[in-house]
ROGU-233313 format. One record per residue (C-alpha): residue in three letters; x, y, z; residue number from 1. Coordinates in nm, 2 decimals. Example, Ala and Ser with C-alpha at 12.3 -4.5 7.8 and 13.67 -1.06 7.14 Angstrom:
+-----+--------+--------+--------+-----+
!   r !     xx !     yy !     zz !   k !
+-----+--------+--------+--------+-----+
! ala !   1.23 !  -0.45 !   0.78 !   1 !
! ser !   1.37 !  -0.11 !   0.71 !   2 !
+-----+--------+--------+--------+-----+
// end
This chain:
+-----+--------+--------+--------+-----+
!   r !     xx !     yy !     zz !   k !
+-----+--------+--------+--------+-----+
! met !   7.31 !  12.01 !   7.98 !   1 !
! arg !   7.29 !  11.94 !   8.35 !   2 !
! glu !   7.02 !  11.67 !   8.33 !   3 !
! ala !   7.23 !  11.38 !   8.23 !   4 !
! pro !   7.45 !  11.38 !   8.54 !   5 !
! glu !   7.14 !  11.39 !   8.76 !   6 !
! arg !   7.00 !  11.08 !   8.58 !   7 !
! glu !   7.32 !  10.90 !   8.66 !   8 !
! val !   7.30 !  10.96 !   9.03 !   9 !
! pro !   7.13 !  10.62 !   9.11 !  10 !
! tyr !   7.41 !  10.43 !   8.93 !  11 !
! ala !   7.67 !  10.64 !   9.10 !  12 !
! trp !   7.56 !  10.48 !   9.43 !  13 !
! val !   7.57 !  10.14 !   9.27 !  14 !
! val !   7.94 !  10.22 !   9.21 !  15 !
! val !   7.97 !  10.31 !   9.58 !  16 !
! ala !   7.81 !   9.99 !   9.68 !  17 !
! leu !   8.05 !   9.79 !   9.46 !  18 !
! ala !   8.34 !   9.97 !   9.62 !  19 !
! phe !   8.19 !   9.90 !   9.97 !  20 !
! phe !   8.18 !   9.53 !   9.87 !  21 !
! ala !   8.54 !   9.52 !   9.74 !  22 !
! leu !   8.67 !   9.68 !  10.05 !  23 !
! ala !   8.47 !   9.44 !  10.27 !  24 !
! val !   8.62 !   9.14 !  10.09 !  25 !
! gly !   8.98 !   9.28 !  10.08 !  26 !
! met !   9.00 !   9.42 !  10.44 !  27 !
! gly !   8.80 !   9.12 !  10.58 !  28 !
! ile !   9.05 !   8.87 !  10.44 !  29 !
! arg !   9.34 !   9.09 !  10.54 !  30 !
! ser !   9.23 !   9.06 !  10.90 !  31 !
! thr !   9.24 !   8.68 !  10.91 !  32 !
! leu !   9.61 !   8.63 !  10.99 !  33 !
! gly !   9.52 !   8.61 !  11.36 !  34 !
! leu !   9.32 !   8.30 !  11.28 !  35 !
! leu !   9.63 !   8.13 !  11.15 !  36 !
! val !   9.87 !   8.19 !  11.44 !  37 !
! his !   9.77 !   7.90 !  11.66 !  38 !
! pro !   9.72 !   7.65 !  11.37 !  39 !
! trp !  10.06 !   7.73 !  11.23 !  40 !
! glu !  10.22 !   7.72 !  11.57 !  41 !
! arg !  10.07 !   7.37 !  11.64 !  42 !
! glu !  10.13 !   7.22 !  11.29 !  43 !
! phe !  10.47 !   7.36 !  11.21 !  44 !
! gly !  10.62 !   7.45 !  11.55 !  45 !
! trp !  10.69 !   7.81 !  11.44 !  46 !
! asp !  10.72 !   8.07 !  11.72 !  47 !
! arg !  10.50 !   8.37 !  11.76 !  48 !
! ala !  10.76 !   8.62 !  11.63 !  49 !
! ala !  10.82 !   8.42 !  11.31 !  50 !
! val !  10.44 !   8.41 !  11.24 !  51 !
! ser !  10.41 !   8.78 !  11.33 !  52 !
! leu !  10.67 !   8.87 !  11.08 !  53 !
! thr !  10.41 !   8.78 !  10.81 !  54 !
! ala !  10.21 !   9.08 !  10.93 !  55 !
! ser !  10.52 !   9.31 !  10.91 !  56 !
! val !  10.59 !   9.20 !  10.56 !  57 !
! gly !  10.22 !   9.26 !  10.48 !  58 !
! phe !  10.22 !   9.61 !  10.62 !  59 !
! leu !  10.53 !   9.70 !  10.41 !  60 !
! val !  10.39 !   9.55 !  10.09 !  61 !
! tyr !  10.05 !   9.70 !  10.15 !  62 !
! gly !  10.19 !  10.05 !  10.20 !  63 !
! leu !  10.43 !  10.04 !   9.90 !  64 !
! ser !  10.16 !   9.90 !   9.67 !  65 !
! gln !   9.90 !  10.16 !   9.74 !  66 !
! pro !  10.07 !  10.45 !   9.54 !  67 !
! leu !  10.10 !  10.21 !   9.24 !  68 !
! ala !   9.73 !  10.11 !   9.28 !  69 !
! gly !   9.64 !  10.48 !   9.27 !  70 !
! arg !   9.86 !  10.55 !   8.97 !  71 !
! trp !   9.70 !  10.26 !   8.78 !  72 !
! ala !   9.35 !  10.37 !   8.88 !  73 !
! asp !   9.42 !  10.72 !   8.75 !  74 !
! arg !   9.55 !  10.58 !   8.42 !  75 !
! tyr !   9.34 !  10.27 !   8.35 !  76 !
! gly !   9.04 !  10.32 !   8.56 !  77 !
! pro !   8.93 !  10.18 !   8.90 !  78 !
! arg !   8.74 !   9.88 !   8.75 !  79 !
! val !   9.05 !   9.70 !   8.62 !  80 !
! val !   9.24 !   9.77 !   8.95 !  81 !
! phe !   8.95 !   9.65 !   9.17 !  82 !
! ala !   8.88 !   9.34 !   8.96 !  83 !
! gly !   9.24 !   9.24 !   8.92 !  84 !
! ser !   9.32 !   9.30 !   9.28 !  85 !
! leu !   9.02 !   9.09 !   9.40 !  86 !
! ala !   9.14 !   8.81 !   9.16 !  87 !
! leu !   9.49 !   8.83 !   9.32 !  88 !
! ile !   9.34 !   8.82 !   9.67 !  89 !
! gly !   9.14 !   8.51 !   9.58 !  90 !
! leu !   9.43 !   8.33 !   9.43 !  91 !
! ser !   9.65 !   8.42 !   9.72 !  92 !
! thr !   9.39 !   8.31 !   9.97 !  93 !
! ala !   9.35 !   7.98 !   9.80 !  94 !
! ala !   9.72 !   7.94 !   9.79 !  95 !
! val !   9.74 !   7.98 !  10.17 !  96 !
! ala !   9.62 !   7.62 !  10.18 !  97 !
! leu !   9.96 !   7.52 !  10.03 !  98 !
! val !  10.18 !   7.68 !  10.29 !  99 !
! arg !  10.43 !   7.45 !  10.45 ! 100 !
! asn !  10.73 !   7.67 !  10.51 ! 101 !
! leu !  10.78 !   8.02 !  10.65 ! 102 !
! trp !  10.90 !   8.17 !  10.33 ! 103 !
! gln !  10.58 !   8.05 !  10.17 ! 104 !
! ala !  10.37 !   8.23 !  10.43 ! 105 !
! tyr !  10.57 !   8.55 !  10.38 ! 106 !
! leu !  10.54 !   8.53 !  10.00 ! 107 !
! ile !  10.17 !   8.42 !   9.97 ! 108 !
! phe !  10.00 !   8.60 !  10.26 ! 109 !
! gly !  10.25 !   8.88 !  10.34 ! 110 !
! ala !  10.33 !   8.97 !   9.98 ! 111 !
! gly !  10.07 !   8.83 !   9.73 ! 112 !
! leu !   9.76 !   8.87 !   9.93 ! 113 !
! met !   9.85 !   9.21 !  10.08 ! 114 !
! ala !   9.94 !   9.35 !   9.73 ! 115 !
! gly !   9.59 !   9.25 !   9.63 ! 116 !
! val !   9.44 !   9.42 !   9.93 ! 117 !
! ala !   9.62 !   9.74 !   9.84 ! 118 !
! gly !   9.43 !   9.75 !   9.51 ! 119 !
! ala !   9.10 !   9.67 !   9.67 ! 120 !
! ser !   9.13 !   9.96 !   9.92 ! 121 !
! asn !   9.02 !  10.32 !   9.96 ! 122 !
! val !   9.27 !  10.42 !   9.69 ! 123 !
! pro !   9.09 !  10.30 !   9.38 ! 124 !
! ala !   8.76 !  10.37 !   9.56 ! 125 !
! ala !   8.86 !  10.74 !   9.59 ! 126 !
! val !   8.92 !  10.75 !   9.21 ! 127 !
! ala !   8.58 !  10.59 !   9.14 ! 128 !
! ile !   8.40 !  10.83 !   9.38 ! 129 !
! ala !   8.58 !  11.13 !   9.23 ! 130 !
! arg !   8.46 !  11.04 !   8.88 ! 131 !
! trp !   8.10 !  10.95 !   8.97 ! 132 !
! ile !   8.00 !  11.16 !   9.27 ! 133 !
! lys !   7.97 !  11.54 !   9.22 ! 134 !
! arg !   7.82 !  11.62 !   9.56 ! 135 !
! arg !   7.85 !  11.44 !   9.90 ! 136 !
! lys !   8.19 !  11.29 !   9.80 ! 137 !
! ala !   8.30 !  11.25 !  10.16 ! 138 !
! leu !   7.98 !  11.07 !  10.25 ! 139 !
! ala !   8.04 !  10.83 !   9.97 ! 140 !
! val !   8.40 !  10.77 !  10.10 ! 141 !
! gly !   8.26 !  10.71 !  10.44 ! 142 !
! ile !   8.02 !  10.45 !  10.32 ! 143 !
! thr !   8.29 !  10.27 !  10.13 ! 144 !
! met !   8.52 !  10.27 !  10.43 ! 145 !
! gly !   8.22 !  10.12 !  10.63 ! 146 !
! gly !   8.28 !   9.82 !  10.40 ! 147 !
! ala !   8.63 !   9.77 !  10.55 ! 148 !
! ala !   8.48 !   9.75 !  10.90 ! 149 !
! ala !   8.19 !   9.54 !  10.78 ! 150 !
! gly !   8.43 !   9.29 !  10.63 ! 151 !
! gln !   8.61 !   9.25 !  10.96 ! 152 !
! leu !   8.29 !   9.20 !  11.14 ! 153 !
! val !   8.15 !   8.94 !  10.89 ! 154 !
! ile !   8.43 !   8.77 !  10.71 ! 155 !
! val !   8.66 !   8.70 !  11.00 ! 156 !
! pro !   8.40 !   8.52 !  11.21 ! 157 !
! ala !   8.28 !   8.33 !  10.90 ! 158 !
! ile !   8.63 !   8.20 !  10.82 ! 159 !
! ala !   8.68 !   8.12 !  11.19 ! 160 !
! ala !   8.37 !   7.90 !  11.17 ! 161 !
! leu !   8.50 !   7.73 !  10.85 ! 162 !
! ile !   8.83 !   7.66 !  11.02 ! 163 !
! lys !   8.66 !   7.51 !  11.32 ! 164 !
! ala !   8.45 !   7.29 !  11.09 ! 165 !
! trp !   8.69 !   7.19 !  10.81 ! 166 !
! gly !   9.04 !   7.30 !  10.91 ! 167 !
! trp !   9.24 !   7.60 !  10.80 ! 168 !
! arg !   9.36 !   7.46 !  10.47 ! 169 !
! thr !   9.01 !   7.38 !  10.34 ! 170 !
! ala !   8.87 !   7.71 !  10.48 ! 171 !
! phe !   9.12 !   7.93 !  10.30 ! 172 !
! leu !   9.10 !   7.72 !   9.98 ! 173 !
! trp !   8.72 !   7.76 !   9.94 ! 174 !
! thr !   8.73 !   8.12 !  10.05 ! 175 !
! gly !   8.98 !   8.19 !   9.78 ! 176 !
! ile !   8.78 !   8.01 !   9.52 ! 177 !
! ala !   8.47 !   8.21 !   9.61 ! 178 !
! val !   8.65 !   8.54 !   9.57 ! 179 !
! val !   8.79 !   8.44 !   9.23 ! 180 !
! ala !   8.46 !   8.30 !   9.11 ! 181 !
! val !   8.21 !   8.55 !   9.25 ! 182 !
! ala !   8.37 !   8.87 !   9.39 ! 183 !
! ala !   8.61 !   8.96 !   9.11 ! 184 !
! pro !   8.37 !   8.89 !   8.82 ! 185 !
! leu !   8.09 !   9.08 !   9.00 ! 186 !
! val !   8.30 !   9.39 !   9.03 ! 187 !
! gly !   8.45 !   9.35 !   8.69 ! 188 !
! leu !   8.11 !   9.32 !   8.52 ! 189 !
! phe !   7.92 !   9.59 !   8.70 ! 190 !
! leu !   8.17 !   9.86 !   8.80 ! 191 !
! arg !   8.19 !  10.13 !   8.54 ! 192 !
! asn !   8.50 !  10.36 !   8.52 ! 193 !
! asp !   8.30 !  10.67 !   8.42 ! 194 !
! pro !   7.95 !  10.80 !   8.39 ! 195 !
! pro !   7.81 !  10.84 !   8.04 ! 196 !
! gly !   8.01 !  11.11 !   7.87 ! 197 !
! gly !   8.26 !  11.11 !   8.16 ! 198 !
! ala !   8.54 !  10.94 !   7.98 ! 199 !
! glu !   8.53 !  11.19 !   7.69 ! 200 !
! ala !   8.50 !  11.49 !   7.92 ! 201 !
! arg !   8.79 !  11.35 !   8.13 ! 202 !
! ala !   9.01 !  11.29 !   7.82 ! 203 !
! ala !   8.94 !  11.65 !   7.70 ! 204 !
! ala !   9.03 !  11.78 !   8.05 ! 205 !
! asp !   9.34 !  11.57 !   8.06 ! 206 !
! arg !   9.45 !  11.71 !   7.72 ! 207 !
! ser !   9.41 !  12.06 !   7.85 ! 208 !
! asp !   9.56 !  11.99 !   8.19 ! 209 !
! gly !   9.86 !  11.80 !   8.05 ! 210 !
! pro !  10.00 !  11.46 !   8.15 ! 211 !
! ala !   9.98 !  11.31 !   8.50 ! 212 !
! met !  10.15 !  11.52 !   8.76 ! 213 !
! pro !  10.51 !  11.40 !   8.83 ! 214 !
! leu !  10.60 !  11.29 !   9.18 ! 215 !
! gly !  10.84 !  11.58 !   9.21 ! 216 !
! ala !  10.56 !  11.83 !   9.14 ! 217 !
! ile !  10.34 !  11.66 !   9.40 ! 218 !
! ala !  10.62 !  11.68 !   9.66 ! 219 !
! arg !  10.65 !  12.05 !   9.61 ! 220 !
! gln !  10.29 !  12.11 !   9.72 ! 221 !
! lys !  10.25 !  12.20 !  10.09 ! 222 !
! asn !   9.90 !  12.05 !  10.10 ! 223 !
! phe !  10.05 !  11.71 !  10.02 ! 224 !
! trp !  10.28 !  11.72 !  10.32 ! 225 !
! trp !  10.00 !  11.84 !  10.55 ! 226 !
! leu !   9.78 !  11.55 !  10.43 ! 227 !
! ala !  10.07 !  11.29 !  10.45 ! 228 !
! gly !  10.19 !  11.42 !  10.79 ! 229 !
! ser !   9.84 !  11.41 !  10.95 ! 230 !
! phe !   9.77 !  11.07 !  10.81 ! 231 !
! trp !  10.10 !  10.95 !  10.95 ! 232 !
! val !   9.97 !  11.05 !  11.29 ! 233 !
! cys !   9.65 !  10.86 !  11.20 ! 234 !
! gly !   9.84 !  10.54 !  11.14 ! 235 !
! leu !  10.06 !  10.59 !  11.45 ! 236 !
! thr !   9.76 !  10.63 !  11.68 ! 237 !
! thr !   9.52 !  10.38 !  11.53 ! 238 !
! ala !   9.68 !  10.06 !  11.38 ! 239 !
! gly !  10.00 !  10.14 !  11.56 ! 240 !
! leu !   9.87 !  10.23 !  11.91 ! 241 !
! ile !   9.52 !  10.10 !  11.95 ! 242 !
! asp !   9.51 !   9.80 !  11.72 ! 243 !
! thr !   9.83 !   9.66 !  11.85 ! 244 !
! his !   9.84 !   9.77 !  12.22 ! 245 !
! leu !   9.48 !   9.82 !  12.34 ! 246 !
! ile !   9.42 !   9.45 !  12.43 ! 247 !
! pro !   9.76 !   9.41 !  12.60 ! 248 !
! tyr !   9.70 !   9.73 !  12.80 ! 249 !
! ala !   9.36 !   9.60 !  12.91 ! 250 !
! gln !   9.53 !   9.28 !  13.03 ! 251 !
! asp !   9.79 !   9.49 !  13.21 ! 252 !
! ile !   9.51 !   9.65 !  13.42 ! 253 !
! his !   9.35 !   9.30 !  13.49 ! 254 !
! ile !   9.07 !   9.31 !  13.24 ! 255 !
! asp !   9.03 !   8.96 !  13.09 ! 256 !
! pro !   9.11 !   8.90 !  12.72 ! 257 !
! ile !   8.76 !   8.81 !  12.62 ! 258 !
! thr !   8.62 !   9.13 !  12.76 ! 259 !
! ala !   8.90 !   9.33 !  12.60 ! 260 !
! ala !   8.84 !   9.16 !  12.26 ! 261 !
! thr !   8.47 !   9.23 !  12.29 ! 262 !
! ala !   8.54 !   9.60 !  12.35 ! 263 !
! phe !   8.77 !   9.60 !  12.05 ! 264 !
! gly !   8.48 !   9.46 !  11.85 ! 265 !
! val !   8.25 !   9.74 !  11.98 ! 266 !
! leu !   8.52 !   9.99 !  11.86 ! 267 !
! gly !   8.51 !   9.84 !  11.51 ! 268 !
! thr !   8.13 !   9.86 !  11.51 ! 269 !
! phe !   8.14 !  10.23 !  11.59 ! 270 !
! asn !   8.40 !  10.28 !  11.31 ! 271 !
! val !   8.12 !  10.23 !  11.06 ! 272 !
! leu !   7.90 !  10.51 !  11.22 ! 273 !
! gly !   8.20 !  10.74 !  11.26 ! 274 !
! thr !   8.30 !  10.72 !  10.90 ! 275 !
! ile !   7.96 !  10.78 !  10.76 ! 276 !
! val !   7.89 !  11.07 !  10.99 ! 277 !
! ser !   8.23 !  11.22 !  10.93 ! 278 !
! gly !   8.17 !  11.20 !  10.55 ! 279 !
! ala !   7.83 !  11.36 !  10.57 ! 280 !
! val !   7.94 !  11.64 !  10.81 ! 281 !
! ser !   8.26 !  11.72 !  10.62 ! 282 !
! asp !   8.06 !  11.76 !  10.29 ! 283 !
! arg !   7.84 !  12.02 !  10.47 ! 284 !
! phe !   8.09 !  12.21 !  10.68 ! 285 !
! gly !   8.43 !  12.17 !  10.51 ! 286 !
! his !   8.67 !  11.87 !  10.49 ! 287 !
! lys !   8.97 !  12.02 !  10.65 ! 288 !
! trp !   8.78 !  12.17 !  10.95 ! 289 !
! val !   8.61 !  11.84 !  11.02 ! 290 !
! leu !   8.94 !  11.65 !  10.98 ! 291 !
! gly !   9.11 !  11.88 !  11.23 ! 292 !
! trp !   8.83 !  11.83 !  11.49 ! 293 !
! val !   8.84 !  11.46 !  11.45 ! 294 !
! tyr !   9.21 !  11.46 !  11.54 ! 295 !
! ala !   9.14 !  11.69 !  11.83 ! 296 !
! gly !   8.86 !  11.45 !  11.95 ! 297 !
! arg !   9.10 !  11.16 !  11.92 ! 298 !
! ala !   9.35 !  11.34 !  12.14 ! 299 !
! val !   9.09 !  11.37 !  12.41 ! 300 !
! thr !   9.01 !  10.99 !  12.39 ! 301 !
! leu !   9.38 !  10.91 !  12.43 ! 302 !
! val !   9.41 !  11.14 !  12.73 ! 303 !
! phe !   9.11 !  10.95 !  12.88 ! 304 !
! leu !   9.26 !  10.60 !  12.81 ! 305 !
! pro !   9.51 !  10.60 !  13.10 ! 306 !
! met !   9.21 !  10.66 !  13.33 ! 307 !
! val !   9.05 !  10.33 !  13.22 ! 308 !
! arg !   9.06 !  10.09 !  13.51 ! 309 !
! glu !   8.75 !   9.87 !  13.47 ! 310 !
! pro !   8.55 !   9.71 !  13.19 ! 311 !
! val !   8.28 !   9.97 !  13.18 ! 312 !
! met !   8.53 !  10.25 !  13.12 ! 313 !
! leu !   8.70 !  10.04 !  12.85 ! 314 !
! phe !   8.37 !  10.01 !  12.66 ! 315 !
! val !   8.32 !  10.39 !  12.70 ! 316 !
! phe !   8.66 !  10.44 !  12.55 ! 317 !
! ala !   8.59 !  10.19 !  12.27 ! 318 !
! val !   8.27 !  10.38 !  12.17 ! 319 !
! ala !   8.44 !  10.72 !  12.18 ! 320 !
! phe !   8.76 !  10.61 !  11.99 ! 321 !
! gly !   8.55 !  10.41 !  11.74 ! 322 !
! leu !   8.38 !  10.73 !  11.64 ! 323 !
! val !   8.71 !  10.91 !  11.56 ! 324 !
! asp !   8.91 !  10.61 !  11.43 ! 325 !
! phe !   8.82 !  10.56 !  11.06 ! 326 !
! ala !   8.65 !  10.91 !  11.06 ! 327 !
! thr !   8.97 !  11.07 !  10.93 ! 328 !
! val !   8.95 !  10.87 !  10.60 ! 329 !
! pro !   8.66 !  11.04 !  10.43 ! 330 !
! pro !   8.79 !  11.40 !  10.46 ! 331 !
! thr !   9.15 !  11.30 !  10.39 ! 332 !
! thr !   9.06 !  11.10 !  10.08 ! 333 !
! thr !   8.82 !  11.37 !   9.95 ! 334 !
! leu !   9.08 !  11.65 !  10.01 ! 335 !
! ser !   9.34 !  11.44 !   9.82 ! 336 !
! thr !   9.12 !  11.39 !   9.51 ! 337 !
! thr !   8.97 !  11.74 !   9.52 ! 338 !
! leu !   9.30 !  11.93 !   9.56 ! 339 !
! phe !   9.50 !  11.72 !   9.32 ! 340 !
! gly !   9.22 !  11.62 !   9.08 ! 341 !
! arg !   9.25 !  11.41 !   8.76 ! 342 !
! arg !   9.62 !  11.45 !   8.72 ! 343 !
! ala !   9.73 !  11.30 !   9.05 ! 344 !
! gly !   9.43 !  11.23 !   9.28 ! 345 !
! gly !   9.47 !  10.85 !   9.30 ! 346 !
! thr !   9.85 !  10.88 !   9.32 ! 347 !
! val !   9.82 !  11.12 !   9.62 ! 348 !
! val !   9.57 !  10.90 !   9.80 ! 349 !
! gly !   9.82 !  10.61 !   9.75 ! 350 !
! leu !  10.12 !  10.81 !   9.88 ! 351 !
! val !   9.92 !  10.95 !  10.18 ! 352 !
! ser !   9.81 !  10.59 !  10.26 ! 353 !
! leu !  10.17 !  10.48 !  10.24 ! 354 !
! ser !  10.24 !  10.75 !  10.51 ! 355 !
! his !   9.97 !  10.60 !  10.72 ! 356 !
! gln !  10.12 !  10.25 !  10.70 ! 357 !
! ile !  10.46 !  10.39 !  10.80 ! 358 !
! gly !  10.30 !  10.55 !  11.10 ! 359 !
! ser !  10.13 !  10.22 !  11.18 ! 360 !
! ala !  10.46 !  10.03 !  11.17 ! 361 !
! met !  10.64 !  10.29 !  11.38 ! 362 !
! gly !  10.36 !  10.31 !  11.63 ! 363 !
! ser !  10.34 !   9.93 !  11.67 ! 364 !
! tyr !  10.71 !   9.91 !  11.76 ! 365 !
! ala !  10.73 !  10.23 !  11.96 ! 366 !
! gly !  10.45 !  10.12 !  12.19 ! 367 !
! gly !  10.63 !   9.80 !  12.29 ! 368 !
! phe !  10.96 !   9.98 !  12.32 ! 369 !
! ile !  10.82 !  10.26 !  12.55 ! 370 !
! his !  10.63 !  10.01 !  12.76 ! 371 !
! asp !  10.94 !   9.80 !  12.82 ! 372 !
! ala !  11.15 !  10.11 !  12.89 ! 373 !
! ala !  10.90 !  10.29 !  13.11 ! 374 !
! gly !  10.71 !  10.00 !  13.25 ! 375 !
! ser !  10.39 !  10.17 !  13.14 ! 376 !
! tyr !  10.20 !  10.27 !  12.83 ! 377 !
! leu !  10.13 !  10.62 !  12.99 ! 378 !
! pro !  10.40 !  10.81 !  12.80 ! 379 !
! phe !  10.30 !  10.65 !  12.47 ! 380 !
! phe !   9.93 !  10.74 !  12.52 ! 381 !
! leu !  10.01 !  11.10 !  12.61 ! 382 !
! ala !  10.26 !  11.13 !  12.32 ! 383 !
! gly !   9.99 !  11.00 !  12.09 ! 384 !
! ala !   9.75 !  11.27 !  12.21 ! 385 !
! ala !  10.01 !  11.54 !  12.15 ! 386 !
! trp !  10.07 !  11.41 !  11.80 ! 387 !
! cys !   9.69 !  11.42 !  11.74 ! 388 !
! ile !   9.69 !  11.79 !  11.83 ! 389 !
! ala !   9.97 !  11.84 !  11.58 ! 390 !
! ala !   9.77 !  11.66 !  11.32 ! 391 !
! ala !   9.47 !  11.89 !  11.39 ! 392 !
! ala !   9.70 !  12.19 !  11.33 ! 393 !
! met !   9.83 !  12.03 !  11.00 ! 394 !
! ser !   9.47 !  11.97 !  10.89 ! 395 !
! trp !   9.36 !  12.33 !  10.95 ! 396 !
! ala !   9.68 !  12.45 !  10.77 ! 397 !
! ile !   9.56 !  12.29 !  10.44 ! 398 !
! ala !   9.50 !  12.55 !  10.17 ! 399 !
! asp !   9.18 !  12.54 !   9.97 ! 400 !
! thr !   9.37 !  12.60 !   9.64 ! 401 !
! pro !   9.39 !  12.30 !   9.41 ! 402 !
! ala !   9.74 !  12.19 !   9.31 ! 403 !
! ala !   9.69 !  12.28 !   8.94 ! 404 !
! glu !   9.61 !  12.64 !   9.04 ! 405 !
! ala !   9.88 !  12.66 !   9.30 ! 406 !
! ala !  10.16 !  12.53 !   9.07 ! 407 !
! pro !  10.36 !  12.81 !   8.90 ! 408 !
! ala !  10.30 !  12.87 !   8.53 ! 409 !
! pro !  10.56 !  12.72 !   8.30 ! 410 !
! ala !  10.82 !  12.95 !   8.17 ! 411 !
+-----+--------+--------+--------+-----+
// end
């Protein structure tokens, strides 16, 4: 009876590869807004704040869409969510070529494209991995999250080259057509929702477990709040603190922008290594323990950051932070699907990801506010380190009891 799942292991890793590919496309195109800032300013005369608001709209739409993507992946399967989302990304990317007014930028890039990215993210990937991978789940999540970093490293420079050669409208039009014509059909044709016999087994388990867990029942679980709280800190200290403020901080200490951007690229490269190692180690030694130590390690790097005063130290920081940046995702995602299972795993991943986006938005604003008020990033960096220690404590407080077992029996 146990031989069939073993024979399916090779295709399980095909599913992981397809999820890697989907995240590379989605997260890579998500990161291209910076390429449009100068062209839009020159062509339309829009100011930097107006263009930047596109990103703010996108963060909000992305965060709010992820719980919905998780719910749909639980109900309809990850294949339809991935393929449909990639199609939406492609159509929205092509439609960027039509932008002539600010409201169109907010609607097409900020809303349409980012809603698609939410469905081509770690949320449906977590559902697919939970269905296909029996062992080494966190490693599989780490590999798929490597796709997000790979997309940023490959797609952003590729589209930049296309913009230089053909202009931004043509570059985005043909990129969108390629996603619709190649990426969405590829995932739709080859990604399977379940291993052989998996759908029947899951349906039988769903009948015995009952319907999808209501949001109120999820909210009554302490584990959910530990996961959401710690991932809020993750967003605060990564997308909020480092992604937004590292390069300005480097310029404040007289490191030139090209060197700072190169260091940021090094940070992204080590994200790939950090996610894969985190996944492999947490599968072996326990997800919550590794998650807590990753946050503790991040606290150390943020304490070190104010000591950076020259390019060499900035690159040392980039390597160290890169190893503990995306490294929280494999254990967090695996804990979400393991503890909440078939009834709510995708939904919980989506809600926890929403918490991350809220932290990202708050961190982005708080960093600028504190810098303006204090004349320095030092209080922000130290506060970020303190929050990481709190996140480590939250991670270690997670109970190992799945939600279905922890919930009180019906009267």
